[in-house]
N, C-alpha and C positions, 0 to 999 in steps of 0.2 A: 504494500500500500504506500503510495507516495504522500509526502507531507504537503499540506496546503501551503500556498505561498500568498501571504498577505503582508503588507498592502501591495496593491499594484497602482501604478500611476506615473504619468508624465506631466511635467509642469513647465510653463513658460518662464524662463529666467530673465532674458533681456532682449531688446530689439534696438538695433543701431542702423543709422543711415550710412550708406557707402556711396562714394569713397569717403574716407576720413573716420569711419567708425564712430560717428557722433551718436551717443546714446539718446533714445527718445524718452521723453517725459510724458506721463499720463496726466499730469496736472497743469502743464503750461503748453502754450502753442509752440510747436517745433518748426523751425525754419529749415527746409531741406533744399539744398542746392541741386538743381537739375544739371548734372554734368554727364558727359559720355559714360556709359556703363554704370549709371546710378542703380542702386539696389538696396534691399534691406537684408541685414544679417540677423537671423533669429536663433537664439540659443535656448535649448530645451534641456531638461534634466530628468533622468529616470530615477524617481524616488521610490520605486518599487523593489521587489525582490527577485525579479526574473528578467531575462532578456526580452525585449519587445522588438517587433519587426513591422516594417511597412507603416510607419507613422507619417500621416499627411500633415504638412505645415502649410497654412494658407494665409496669404496677405491680400486684403481687399481695400481698395481706395474708393470711398463713397463720394460720388459727384452726381447727384441726381438719383433717379430710381434704380438704375442698373450699376452695380459696383464693377470696377475693373479688378479682376482677381487673377492671382497666379498661385500655383500649388507646386510644392516640391515634396519629395518623400525621403524620410530617413530610413534607409534599408534595415538597420539594426542598431540598437542602443542597449548597453549592458546596465545592470543595476549600479547606481551611484555615478554613472557617466553623464557628462555634459557633451552635447553635440551642437554645432552651429551649422545652419544651412543658409545659403544665400539665395534670395528670391529677387529676380529682376524681371524684365519683360512684362511689367505690369500694364504698360500703356503710357500715354502722355496725359498727365493730370492737368487740370486748370491751374494757371499761374495766379499768384497773388490773392487767392481765395482760401478761406479757411475750410479745410476738408477733414474728413475723419478716416484714419487708417485703423482697420481692425486686423489683429493677428490672432490666429486660432491654431491650436495644436489638437489633433484628433485624440480623443480619449481612448485608452486601451480597454480591452474586455475586462469587466468586473471593476473598473475604476469607479470609485464612489465620490471622491472629491474632485470635481471638475471646475471649481472656482478659479484655479490657477492655470487653466488651459487656454485662456483668451485674455486679451487686453485691447483697449482702444486708446488711440493717440490723436490729439488734435494737431493738424499740420498745415503749413503753408509752403507751397513749392515756389521757388524763385530761381531765376537765371542769374548766374554770376559771371 
């Protein structure tokens, strides 16, 4: 008989704007420079007790009714491990307008605490 593995869970650790690795704040408006190859770096943590596989990480920029969304997958993450995935190719957001970026990490099977699986960030995109 195998021993039960609890807890299970993946959590969002941080989100940064690239290039430059500028950490995003959830409480103040983030100014993001639209440069060639701009992207988001999303760091997640496996706080559970087993290897997790095929974890989707999603970034959505809301500008109107239909968000611009991109998804990348973490193939595998071990217990206690942090992994960073880079998500680009989101589209071209409106400039100089306050927008909302939502970052979501797919919950794993039997995960009960999903409060740390997503976050929203107020942003303004600018050309420099």
